C-alpha positions as CSV (number, residue, x, y, z in Angstrom):
1,M,77.3,107.5,205.8
2,A,81.2,107.1,206.7
3,E,81.9,103.5,207.4
4,G,81.9,103.2,211.3
5,Q,79.3,105.8,211.9
6,P,75.8,104.7,212.8
7,E,72.5,106.2,210.6
8,P,71.6,109.4,212.3
9,H,68.4,107.8,213.8
10,E,70.5,105.0,215.1
11,A,72.4,107.8,217.8
12,D,69.0,109.2,218.8
13,T,68.6,110.0,222.1
14,G,65.0,108.5,223.7
15,A,63.6,112.0,223.1
16,E,64.6,112.6,219.9
17,A,63.2,109.4,219.0
18,A,60.1,110.9,220.3
19,D,60.2,113.6,218.7
20,R,60.9,112.4,215.3
21,R,58.0,110.4,215.7
22,E,55.6,113.2,216.9
23,R,56.9,115.5,213.5
24,H,55.8,112.0,211.5
25,R,52.9,111.6,212.9
26,L,51.8,115.4,213.0
27,L,52.9,115.4,209.4
28,G,50.6,112.7,208.5
29,E,47.7,114.4,209.8
30,D,48.3,117.2,207.6
31,L,49.1,115.4,204.5
32,R,45.5,113.4,205.0
33,R,43.8,117.0,205.8
34,Y,45.2,118.0,202.4
35,Q,44.1,114.9,200.6
36,D,40.4,115.4,202.2
37,A,40.1,118.6,201.0
38,H,41.6,118.4,197.6
39,G,42.0,114.7,196.8
40,H,44.6,112.0,196.4
41,F,48.0,113.7,195.5
42,A,49.1,112.5,191.8
43,E,51.6,110.5,191.0
44,D,53.7,112.8,189.4
45,D,53.3,115.0,192.4
46,L,54.4,112.2,194.7
47,A,57.9,111.3,192.0
48,Q,58.5,115.5,192.2
49,A,58.5,115.4,196.1
50,R,60.8,111.9,196.2
51,K,63.0,113.5,193.8
52,K,63.6,116.9,196.5
53,I,63.6,114.6,199.3
54,S,66.3,112.3,198.0
55,G,68.5,115.3,196.5
């Protein structure tokens, strides 16, 4: 992030922040349903996902 610029979430309007929270909540529900149906994620799977997310 460039110096003096806020992090993306810091510049959000109230509506954008609410939308982000709702997406986060829905994703959490999806992941819980997946784990209920298929079991817990393996550490290897989590590590690969974290790597993809962080670039």
